C-alpha positions as CSV (number, residue, x, y, z in Angstrom):
1,X,97.7,93.2,93.6
2,X,99.6,94.6,96.0
3,X,100.3,94.4,100.2
4,X,102.4,95.0,103.3
5,X,102.8,93.4,105.8
6,X,104.7,95.0,108.7
7,X,107.5,92.7,109.8
8,X,109.3,92.6,113.2
9,X,112.0,89.7,112.7
10,X,110.8,87.8,110.0
11,X,107.4,87.8,111.9
12,X,104.4,89.9,111.8
13,X,105.3,93.2,114.6
14,X,102.9,92.5,116.7
15,X,102.1,96.9,116.5
16,X,102.6,98.7,114.5
17,X,104.6,101.0,115.6
18,X,107.4,98.0,115.9
19,X,107.8,97.6,112.4
20,X,111.4,97.4,111.5
21,X,111.1,96.2,107.9
22,X,108.1,96.3,105.7
23,X,107.4,93.5,103.5
24,X,106.0,94.8,99.8
25,X,104.7,91.9,98.4
26,X,103.7,91.7,94.8
27,X,101.6,89.1,92.8
28,X,101.7,90.2,89.1
29,X,100.3,86.6,87.5
30,X,99.4,83.6,89.4
31,X,103.1,82.1,90.0
32,X,105.3,85.4,89.3
33,X,105.5,87.1,93.0
34,X,108.1,90.1,93.9
35,X,108.8,90.2,97.6
36,X,110.9,93.6,98.4
37,X,112.1,93.9,101.8
38,X,111.9,97.9,102.9
39,X,114.2,98.9,106.4
40,X,112.3,101.2,108.3
41,X,114.2,104.0,110.4
42,X,111.6,105.4,112.2
43,X,108.5,104.0,112.5
44,X,105.7,106.4,113.1
45,X,102.8,107.2,110.6
46,X,104.0,109.8,108.5
47,X,107.3,107.6,108.0
48,X,104.8,104.0,107.3
49,X,102.2,106.1,105.0
50,X,105.1,107.3,102.2
51,X,106.7,104.3,102.0
52,X,103.2,102.5,101.2
53,X,102.0,105.4,98.7
54,X,105.7,104.9,97.4
55,X,105.6,101.6,96.7
56,X,101.6,101.3,95.7
57,X,100.3,99.8,98.5
58,X,96.7,99.7,99.3
59,X,96.7,96.8,101.5
60,X,98.7,96.6,105.2
61,X,98.8,93.7,107.3
62,X,99.2,94.2,111.0
63,X,99.3,93.3,114.1
64,X,98.2,96.0,116.9
65,X,97.5,99.6,114.7
66,X,96.9,102.8,116.7
67,X,93.8,105.0,115.9
68,X,96.0,107.2,114.8
69,X,97.8,105.4,112.8
70,X,94.4,104.0,111.3
71,X,93.0,107.2,111.2
72,X,96.1,108.1,108.9
73,X,96.0,105.8,106.6
74,X,92.1,104.7,106.1
75,X,92.0,108.8,105.0
76,X,94.6,107.8,102.3
77,X,92.6,104.9,101.2
78,X,94.4,102.1,102.4
79,X,93.1,99.0,103.4
80,X,94.0,98.3,107.3
81,X,94.2,94.4,108.3
82,X,95.2,94.5,111.6
83,X,95.5,91.7,115.1
84,X,97.4,88.6,113.0
85,X,100.3,87.1,114.1
86,X,102.7,84.0,113.0
87,X,106.0,84.2,109.9
88,X,106.1,86.1,106.4
89,X,106.0,83.6,105.2
90,X,102.8,81.8,106.4
91,X,100.9,85.0,106.2
92,X,102.4,85.5,102.1
93,X,100.6,82.7,101.8
94,X,97.5,82.8,104.0
95,X,96.3,85.7,102.2
96,X,97.3,85.5,98.7
97,X,94.9,82.2,99.0
98,X,92.2,84.6,100.1
99,X,92.2,83.0,103.9
100,X,93.1,86.6,105.6
101,X,90.9,88.9,105.2
102,X,89.0,91.9,107.2
103,X,85.2,92.3,107.6
104,X,83.3,95.8,108.8
105,X,84.3,95.8,112.3
106,X,88.1,95.9,111.3
107,X,88.9,92.7,112.5
108,X,90.5,89.7,110.7
109,X,89.5,86.5,110.2
110,X,92.5,83.4,109.7
111,X,90.4,80.9,107.8
112,X,91.3,77.0,108.4
C-alpha cells in the first residue's frame, strides 16, 4: 500500500497548491511503514503529478483541490481523498486504520 499526503508545516495543506512537502507513505507488511518527505519547489499540477507517478502513488490525501488539479490526477488514475484536515501523523494513522476514505461524491468521511 502506498499513498501520499499534501503537507504544509506538518499538517494537511489547506489547498493542494499550498503544498510545501508531499509525504509518501508505504506499508510493506503489517508493521513495516516507510515515510518519505519530498520538498516541493513549485506546486503546480504537473509537478505534483510527476512526484506521485515517480513514487508510484495511487491515492492522494489533501485539503482543498482545484478542479483542474482533480481532473489531471483522476485522468492519471490517482484517487483523491479531499477535504481532510489534521496533523500528518494523525492522518497517516487514520488512513492505515481505514478511518479515512472517499465516497462516490469525492467527499471524505472520517470515522470516529
